[in-house]
C-alpha positions as CSV (number, residue, x, y, z in Angstrom):
1,M,-48.5,15.3,0.8
2,I,-44.5,14.8,1.4
3,G,-42.4,17.8,-1.0
4,V,-39.7,17.6,-2.8
5,I,-36.6,18.6,-2.2
6,V,-34.9,20.3,-5.0
7,L,-31.2,19.9,-4.6
8,F,-30.3,21.6,-7.5
9,E,-31.1,23.3,-10.5
10,F,-29.2,22.4,-14.5
11,E,-29.4,25.3,-17.1
12,D,-27.0,24.7,-20.2
13,L,-26.5,28.7,-20.8
14,D,-24.3,29.6,-24.3
15,N,-20.7,29.4,-22.9
16,Y,-21.7,27.7,-19.2
17,Y,-23.1,25.6,-18.1
18,L,-24.9,26.9,-14.3
19,V,-25.8,25.3,-11.1
20,K,-27.0,26.0,-8.7
21,I,-26.9,23.8,-5.0
22,F,-29.2,24.9,-2.6
23,G,-29.1,23.1,1.3
24,D,-26.3,21.1,2.4
25,F,-23.7,19.5,0.4
26,D,-23.1,16.4,2.3
27,V,-22.9,12.8,2.1
28,L,-26.3,12.1,1.8
29,N,-26.6,14.3,-1.1
30,S,-23.5,15.0,-2.9
31,G,-23.3,11.3,-4.6
32,E,-27.1,11.4,-6.5
33,I,-25.9,15.2,-7.1
34,K,-22.7,14.4,-8.7
35,N,-24.6,11.5,-11.0
36,K,-26.9,13.9,-12.1
37,I,-24.5,16.6,-13.1
38,L,-22.7,14.5,-15.3
39,E,-26.0,12.7,-16.5
40,K,-27.0,17.1,-17.8
41,V,-23.4,17.1,-19.2
42,S,-23.0,14.1,-20.9
43,D,-19.9,13.1,-18.6
44,V,-18.0,14.9,-21.0
45,V,-17.6,18.7,-20.0
46,S,-18.2,20.6,-23.4
47,K,-18.4,24.0,-22.0
48,D,-17.2,25.6,-18.1
49,L,-18.6,24.3,-15.1
50,V,-19.9,27.2,-12.8
51,I,-21.7,26.3,-9.3
52,D,-23.5,29.0,-7.6
53,L,-22.8,28.0,-3.7
54,T,-25.0,31.1,-2.6
55,N,-27.9,28.5,-0.4
56,V,-25.4,25.9,0.2
57,S,-24.9,26.3,4.4
58,Y,-23.0,22.8,4.8
59,I,-20.4,21.3,2.5
60,D,-18.4,18.1,4.2
61,S,-15.7,16.0,2.6
62,S,-18.4,14.2,0.1
63,G,-19.1,17.4,-1.2
64,L,-15.5,18.5,-1.2
65,G,-14.7,16.1,-2.8
66,V,-17.9,15.8,-5.8
67,L,-16.3,19.5,-6.6
68,I,-12.1,18.1,-6.8
69,G,-13.8,15.2,-8.9
70,L,-16.1,18.0,-11.1
71,H,-12.8,20.6,-11.2
72,K,-10.5,17.6,-12.8
73,Q,-13.1,16.2,-15.2
74,C,-13.4,20.5,-16.2
75,K,-9.4,20.0,-16.6
76,L,-9.2,17.4,-18.4
77,N,-11.5,18.3,-20.8
78,G,-9.8,22.3,-21.2
79,R,-12.2,23.6,-19.7
80,R,-13.0,25.0,-15.5
81,L,-14.7,24.8,-12.8
82,K,-16.1,27.3,-11.0
83,L,-16.9,28.7,-7.7
84,F,-19.5,31.4,-6.3
85,G,-21.5,32.4,-3.7
86,L,-19.1,31.3,-0.6
87,N,-20.5,32.2,3.1
88,K,-18.4,32.9,5.6
89,Q,-18.6,29.6,6.7
90,L,-17.2,27.9,3.4
91,E,-14.7,30.2,2.9
92,E,-13.1,29.3,6.0
93,L,-13.4,25.7,5.1
94,F,-11.8,26.6,1.1
95,S,-9.6,27.6,3.3
96,L,-8.6,25.6,5.9
97,T,-8.7,23.1,3.3
98,S,-6.1,24.8,0.9
99,L,-9.1,24.6,-1.6
100,D,-8.6,28.1,-2.0
101,K,-5.5,27.3,-3.9
102,I,-6.9,24.5,-6.1
103,L,-9.9,25.6,-7.0
104,N,-11.4,28.8,-9.2
105,I,-13.6,31.1,-6.7
106,Y,-15.0,34.4,-7.5
107,N,-16.9,36.9,-5.7
108,T,-20.4,37.0,-7.8
109,F,-21.9,35.2,-10.7
110,E,-21.1,37.6,-12.9
111,D,-17.3,36.9,-11.8
112,A,-17.6,34.2,-12.7
113,I,-18.6,33.9,-16.0
114,K,-16.4,37.2,-17.3
115,K,-13.8,36.1,-19.7
116,E,-10.7,35.7,-19.1
117,E,-7.5,37.7,-21.1
């Protein structure tokens, strides 16, 4: 029997969408993750999109491209993409690519959902 691999979980909460990604976020699954997220938010992001990367061990350029695309789509709709839960390797990757200066990265879920004054 073949088990089902869960790539992500999606929750539609009051003020934001929460997406939890699991495993590697790479060329093998980034397209599917992007399509399913856009399907859930109907291609129009009406709330902030909060992505939990706690359970992601690896991101390649296609995964980064998905995050950049989601960031742009959120921005076009007056919303924000917020990331949290990066491990040390992901923090280094985001720093090396300067995406830590472009994307909204937080240490914890609580920090990510905090209302900005």
